[in-house]
PLY file of the C-alpha trace (Angstrom):
ply
format ascii 1.0
element vertex 218
property float x
property float y
property float z
element edge 217
property int vertex1
property int vertex2
end_header
-66.45 -41.50 -9.95
-62.86 -42.59 -10.84
-62.38 -42.27 -14.67
-59.48 -44.42 -16.23
-58.16 -43.63 -19.35
-58.35 -46.47 -22.26
-55.35 -47.30 -24.34
-55.12 -45.44 -27.66
-56.00 -48.50 -29.85
-59.19 -49.16 -27.85
-60.11 -45.73 -28.12
-59.96 -45.68 -31.95
-61.99 -48.87 -31.79
-64.88 -47.29 -29.61
-65.12 -44.24 -31.65
-65.38 -46.42 -34.99
-67.99 -48.52 -33.41
-70.16 -45.56 -32.04
-69.72 -42.83 -34.53
-69.29 -44.61 -37.51
-66.41 -44.53 -40.27
-66.82 -40.66 -40.47
-65.35 -40.28 -37.14
-62.17 -42.44 -38.06
-59.67 -39.68 -38.67
-60.41 -37.75 -35.76
-60.52 -40.95 -33.45
-57.05 -42.16 -34.53
-55.36 -39.25 -33.01
-56.94 -39.40 -29.62
-55.09 -39.11 -26.65
-54.97 -40.42 -23.08
-56.75 -38.28 -20.48
-54.20 -36.26 -18.53
-54.01 -36.27 -14.79
-55.51 -39.62 -14.24
-54.05 -43.12 -13.38
-53.64 -45.31 -16.50
-54.88 -48.96 -16.47
-51.87 -50.26 -18.58
-49.77 -49.78 -21.52
-51.24 -49.38 -24.96
-52.15 -52.44 -27.03
-49.96 -52.18 -30.20
-50.78 -53.71 -33.48
-49.36 -56.99 -34.47
-45.54 -57.01 -35.12
-44.46 -57.34 -38.71
-43.72 -60.88 -39.90
-40.44 -62.36 -38.50
-40.10 -59.59 -35.91
-39.34 -60.38 -32.19
-41.95 -59.59 -29.84
-41.22 -57.43 -26.83
-40.27 -59.20 -23.70
-43.31 -59.64 -21.20
-43.06 -58.90 -17.55
-42.10 -61.70 -15.26
-45.09 -63.91 -14.87
-46.66 -65.32 -11.81
-46.76 -69.09 -11.48
-50.20 -70.65 -11.52
-49.72 -71.71 -7.93
-48.81 -68.29 -6.78
-50.31 -66.96 -3.37
-49.65 -63.19 -4.18
-51.77 -61.74 -7.08
-50.03 -60.10 -10.05
-51.51 -56.60 -11.02
-52.00 -56.51 -14.71
-53.55 -54.18 -17.24
-55.77 -54.86 -20.07
-53.01 -55.26 -22.61
-51.85 -58.53 -21.00
-55.22 -60.19 -22.20
-54.11 -59.63 -25.96
-52.16 -61.96 -27.70
-48.90 -60.21 -29.16
-49.57 -61.08 -32.68
-53.42 -60.24 -32.52
-54.33 -57.22 -34.63
-58.19 -56.26 -33.88
-58.18 -54.13 -37.00
-56.58 -56.35 -39.55
-59.98 -57.15 -41.28
-60.34 -53.44 -42.23
-56.80 -53.25 -43.83
-57.30 -52.47 -47.54
-60.50 -50.68 -47.08
-60.18 -46.85 -47.44
-62.14 -45.61 -44.55
-61.93 -42.01 -45.55
-64.18 -42.27 -48.60
-67.02 -44.31 -47.08
-70.01 -42.71 -45.08
-71.89 -44.62 -42.56
-75.01 -45.17 -45.27
-72.30 -47.08 -47.95
-73.19 -50.89 -48.00
-69.29 -51.49 -47.62
-69.52 -49.41 -44.33
-72.32 -51.72 -42.85
-70.63 -54.99 -44.02
-67.32 -53.85 -42.59
-68.94 -53.22 -38.93
-70.40 -56.73 -39.27
-67.18 -58.18 -40.12
-65.52 -56.41 -37.38
-68.22 -57.30 -34.86
-67.84 -61.08 -35.72
-64.03 -60.81 -35.45
-64.20 -59.07 -32.20
-66.55 -61.68 -30.83
-64.03 -64.40 -31.66
-61.18 -62.50 -30.58
-58.32 -64.91 -29.12
-57.32 -64.73 -25.63
-53.42 -64.90 -24.39
-52.82 -68.41 -23.18
-49.66 -67.15 -21.43
-51.91 -65.33 -18.57
-54.65 -68.05 -18.21
-54.18 -69.87 -14.93
-52.52 -67.10 -12.98
-53.81 -65.29 -10.11
-54.35 -61.62 -11.09
-55.57 -58.24 -9.99
-57.32 -56.12 -12.74
-58.87 -52.81 -12.56
-62.03 -51.86 -14.59
-65.68 -50.82 -14.97
-68.89 -52.74 -13.80
-71.57 -53.97 -16.07
-73.87 -55.84 -13.84
-75.33 -59.18 -15.19
-77.18 -60.27 -12.14
-78.31 -58.10 -9.17
-80.07 -59.09 -5.91
-80.77 -57.33 -2.80
-77.58 -58.25 -1.28
-75.52 -57.02 -4.28
-74.12 -57.76 -7.72
-73.77 -61.88 -8.12
-72.32 -61.48 -11.69
-71.03 -58.87 -13.90
-68.91 -58.13 -16.75
-65.34 -56.30 -15.92
-64.51 -53.85 -19.12
-61.67 -51.56 -19.88
-63.49 -48.18 -20.59
-66.52 -46.24 -19.26
-69.64 -47.08 -21.12
-68.56 -50.21 -22.84
-71.55 -52.67 -23.43
-74.02 -50.13 -22.09
-73.65 -46.78 -23.88
-71.41 -48.41 -26.59
-70.78 -51.47 -28.11
-68.71 -54.39 -26.35
-64.96 -54.14 -26.97
-63.36 -57.37 -28.31
-64.13 -60.63 -26.28
-60.29 -60.72 -25.04
-61.21 -57.09 -23.44
-64.20 -58.35 -21.23
-63.76 -60.52 -17.98
-66.64 -62.22 -16.77
-66.66 -61.88 -13.09
-68.38 -64.25 -10.31
-67.61 -62.61 -6.97
-67.54 -65.00 -3.92
-70.36 -63.24 -2.42
-72.55 -60.58 -3.63
-70.88 -57.20 -4.25
-72.16 -53.76 -3.05
-71.65 -51.89 -6.24
-73.35 -50.28 -8.78
-73.24 -49.88 -13.08
-69.71 -48.58 -14.05
-68.37 -48.29 -10.64
-64.68 -48.64 -10.99
-63.11 -51.43 -9.24
-60.16 -53.78 -8.68
-61.03 -57.64 -9.16
-58.62 -60.36 -7.72
-58.83 -63.96 -8.63
-57.56 -66.74 -10.96
-57.92 -65.69 -14.52
-59.54 -68.55 -16.73
-60.05 -68.84 -20.58
-63.84 -69.48 -20.06
-65.89 -67.53 -22.84
-69.49 -66.42 -21.93
-72.14 -65.35 -24.13
-74.21 -62.70 -22.29
-76.88 -60.44 -23.13
-74.25 -57.65 -22.58
-71.51 -59.03 -24.69
-69.24 -61.83 -25.30
-66.30 -62.28 -23.01
-63.17 -64.32 -23.45
-62.16 -64.71 -19.84
-63.52 -65.42 -16.46
-62.52 -64.66 -12.80
-64.15 -66.36 -9.91
-63.25 -63.28 -7.82
-61.95 -63.78 -4.28
-61.71 -59.81 -3.81
-63.97 -56.92 -5.44
-62.79 -53.66 -4.02
-63.47 -49.98 -5.28
-60.83 -48.65 -7.35
-57.74 -46.92 -5.81
-54.45 -45.79 -7.48
-52.85 -48.59 -5.37
-54.03 -52.15 -5.64
-55.71 -53.46 -2.41
-53.31 -55.70 -0.57
0 1
1 2
2 3
3 4
4 5
5 6
6 7
7 8
8 9
9 10
10 11
11 12
12 13
13 14
14 15
15 16
16 17
17 18
18 19
19 20
20 21
21 22
22 23
23 24
24 25
25 26
26 27
27 28
28 29
29 30
30 31
31 32
32 33
33 34
34 35
35 36
36 37
37 38
38 39
39 40
40 41
41 42
42 43
43 44
44 45
45 46
46 47
47 48
48 49
49 50
50 51
51 52
52 53
53 54
54 55
55 56
56 57
57 58
58 59
59 60
60 61
61 62
62 63
63 64
64 65
65 66
66 67
67 68
68 69
69 70
70 71
71 72
72 73
73 74
74 75
75 76
76 77
77 78
78 79
79 80
80 81
81 82
82 83
83 84
84 85
85 86
86 87
87 88
88 89
89 90
90 91
91 92
92 93
93 94
94 95
95 96
96 97
97 98
98 99
99 100
100 101
101 102
102 103
103 104
104 105
105 106
106 107
107 108
108 109
109 110
110 111
111 112
112 113
113 114
114 115
115 116
116 117
117 118
118 119
119 120
120 121
121 122
122 123
123 124
124 125
125 126
126 127
127 128
128 129
129 130
130 131
131 132
132 133
133 134
134 135
135 136
136 137
137 138
138 139
139 140
140 141
141 142
142 143
143 144
144 145
145 146
146 147
147 148
148 149
149 150
150 151
151 152
152 153
153 154
154 155
155 156
156 157
157 158
158 159
159 160
160 161
161 162
162 163
163 164
164 165
165 166
166 167
167 168
168 169
169 170
170 171
171 172
172 173
173 174
174 175
175 176
176 177
177 178
178 179
179 180
180 181
181 182
182 183
183 184
184 185
185 186
186 187
187 188
188 189
189 190
190 191
191 192
192 193
193 194
194 195
195 196
196 197
197 198
198 199
199 200
200 201
201 202
202 203
203 204
204 205
205 206
206 207
207 208
208 209
209 210
210 211
211 212
212 213
213 214
214 215
215 216
216 217
């Protein structure tokens, strides 16, 4: 199985949701896995007020015929900080049984389920790698699934923010299994879907779903 490293900020978010507040100091210094291909640049916290955002790569036009290969950071608005609701809370003094910790987790979950999408990427023909979370499977294959940025998301750990989940509808059932690593190609839309495995902020009606290789399929 191909293991794709997650970006540092999502690694912190993942540890926070799965292990609780006690894991926060260790999680915050976690490093990408060496020797395996990266899925994209890290998601950065929101820039300071008045700061000029970093320039984005040249975008493919909505009518492009060749897909643009993107990473998960492209799905996040430049000014969105997924941890802003925890600012001002001293995480180091709280344990998982503290009511403030429970309230913080609930607040964070609500914010992540409402996470905003990046309007600049909507409508583009893209190619994105990720892990498969099946939603509907038949004898012919997977008819519907969620694409997520790290192994175990929505299955062994809580869902990531909605802008880090893509609802995928292949043009024909795909022969794959849960947590397979794949490339998905198709037009990205801002359609939100509330499934039993998590809230997704995007949708792709995929023209192509292939097993992951370091070089995207042509």
